[in-house]
Structures are given as structure tokens and as C-alpha cells.
C-alpha positions as CSV (number, residue, x, y, z in Angstrom):
1,M,-18.5,47.6,4.9
2,A,-17.2,44.9,7.2
3,H,-14.8,45.5,10.1
4,S,-11.2,46.4,9.5
5,A,-10.0,44.5,12.6
6,A,-11.1,41.5,14.6
7,V,-14.7,41.1,15.6
8,N,-15.1,41.0,19.5
9,C,-18.8,40.3,19.7
10,L,-21.9,39.4,17.7
11,K,-25.5,39.3,18.7
12,I,-28.6,38.3,16.7
13,G,-31.8,40.2,17.2
14,R,-34.3,38.9,19.6
15,K,-37.6,39.7,17.9
16,S,-37.1,38.8,14.3
17,S,-33.7,37.1,14.1
18,R,-33.3,39.0,10.8
19,K,-30.8,41.5,12.2
20,L,-27.5,41.2,13.9
21,V,-25.0,43.6,15.4
22,T,-21.2,43.2,15.5
23,G,-18.6,45.0,17.5
24,G,-14.9,45.1,16.6
25,E,-11.4,46.0,17.5
26,D,-11.7,48.8,15.0
27,H,-14.0,50.6,17.6
28,K,-17.1,50.2,15.3
29,V,-20.5,48.7,15.9
30,N,-22.2,47.5,12.7
31,L,-25.9,46.7,12.3
32,W,-26.6,44.1,9.6
33,A,-29.7,42.8,7.9
34,I,-29.1,39.0,7.5
35,G,-28.7,38.2,3.8
36,K,-27.6,41.8,2.9
37,P,-23.9,42.3,1.9
38,N,-23.4,45.7,3.6
39,A,-24.1,47.0,7.1
40,I,-27.2,49.1,7.4
41,L,-25.7,51.2,10.2
42,V,-22.1,51.9,11.3
43,S,-21.2,53.7,14.5
44,S,-17.7,54.5,15.5
45,F,-16.4,55.0,19.1
46,S,-13.1,56.5,20.0
47,L,-12.5,55.3,23.6
48,L,-12.5,51.5,23.6
49,P,-13.7,48.7,21.3
50,P,-17.0,47.1,22.4
51,L,-16.6,43.8,24.3
52,L,-20.3,42.8,24.8
53,L,-23.5,43.6,22.9
54,L,-27.0,42.8,24.4
55,W,-30.5,43.4,23.1
56,S,-33.0,44.7,25.6
57,A,-36.7,44.9,24.9
58,S,-36.4,48.3,23.1
59,R,-32.7,49.0,22.5
60,L,-29.2,47.7,22.0
61,I,-26.9,47.8,25.1
62,M,-23.1,48.0,24.5
63,I,-20.4,47.3,27.1
64,L,-17.0,48.7,26.5
């Protein structure tokens, strides 16, 4: 499912460029496989919407 509010940030994966992550005003972070219609992982956060997403060597870093 896509976001229900504006998307604040989007980052494409560093290793394969076949995954991307989006963060939105709906307080959700969605992980997508490029070419697939639905998110493969959705996480919800109650405090603040994510403003910045970064890939490190081994994980995703989210800044609220």
C-alpha cells in the first residue's frame, strides 16, 4: 500500500538499486522492491514523520 499522506523522503538502495524506501507524513516508512506494486515492508511510527532516510553499509538510518 502506498502512503496516505505526502512523501517526505525517498532513498534508493546502495548495493543493488533494486530496493527503495519512502517516509511519509502518515508516519510510515515503506520498503519497496522496484517494479513491484506493493510495499514489501511497512513500519509505523507514532511520534514524528521521518524527514530523512539514509542507507549505511548494513542498515537503514531514519531521522525524525
